[in-house]
C-alpha positions in Angstrom: 116.3 86.7 85.1 117.5 86.0 88.6 115.8 86.8 91.9 118.0 87.4 94.9 116.7 87.0 98.4 118.9 87.9 101.3 117.8 87.1 104.9 119.4 89.3 107.6 119.1 89.2 111.3 120.1 92.3 113.2 120.9 93.2 116.8 117.7 94.5 118.4 118.9 98.0 118.8 120.3 98.2 115.2 117.2 97.7 113.1 116.5 101.4 112.8 120.0 102.0 111.6 119.6 99.3 109.0 116.3 100.8 107.8 118.1 104.1 107.4 120.9 102.5 105.4 118.4 100.9 103.1 116.4 104.1 102.7 119.6 105.9 101.7 120.7 103.3 99.2 117.6 101.8 97.7 117.2 104.2 94.8 120.8 103.8 93.9 120.6 100.0 94.0 117.4 100.1 92.0 119.0 102.3 89.4 121.8 99.8 88.8 121.9 98.3 85.3 119.9 95.1 85.2 118.0 95.7 88.5 114.2 95.6 87.7 112.8 95.2 91.2 113.9 95.9 94.8 111.9 95.5 98.1 112.5 95.2 101.8 110.4 93.0 104.1 110.3 92.4 107.8 109.5 89.1 109.4 106.1 89.1 111.1 107.2 86.9 114.0 110.8 88.2 114.5 111.1 92.0 114.0 114.9 91.7 113.9 114.8 89.6 110.7 114.6 91.4 107.4 114.6 90.2 103.8 115.6 92.0 100.6 114.2 90.8 97.4 115.7 92.0 94.1 115.3 90.9 90.5 118.2 91.2 88.0 118.2 90.7 84.3 121.1 88.3 84.5 123.6 86.8 87.0 126.2 89.1 85.4 124.2 92.2 86.4 123.9 91.0 90.0 127.6 90.2 90.1 128.5 93.6 88.7 126.4 95.2 91.5 128.1 93.0 94.1 131.5 94.2 92.8 130.5 97.8 92.8 131.6 100.5 95.3 127.9 101.0 96.2 127.6 97.4 97.3 130.9 97.4 99.2 130.1 100.6 101.2 126.5 99.6 101.9 127.4 96.1 102.9 130.3 97.3 105.1 127.8 99.6 107.0 125.2 96.8 107.2 127.2 93.8 108.2 128.4 95.3 111.5 124.7 95.4 112.6 124.1 91.6 112.2 123.3 89.3 115.1 123.5 86.2 112.9 125.2 85.3 109.6 123.1 86.4 106.6 121.7 83.9 104.2 121.4 84.7 100.4 119.7 82.8 97.7 119.9 83.4 93.9 116.9 81.9 92.2 116.2 81.3 88.5 112.5 81.1 87.6 111.1 77.8 86.3 107.5 78.8 86.1 105.6 82.0 86.7 102.0 83.0 86.8 101.4 86.6 86.1 
């Protein structure tokens, strides 16, 4: 399993646009093969900063999504709203407590 965390900072007047993009694509992303979890979070101290957290059965499933038309069109619409470069992490679990 792999957990993907993406930190994105948006222009102040573009956060609503991003939330609409996420709303429109979240079910499609979640339905991708290998995606077992997807959530959107907003930073408590900086309302322009958002995080997506997703879990994938394998790195190959995540990569297949990243190469998909869904990702390409969603990312193209999202990245023009950024005020800073996004930061992404792909994490493999070492220990989990249920």
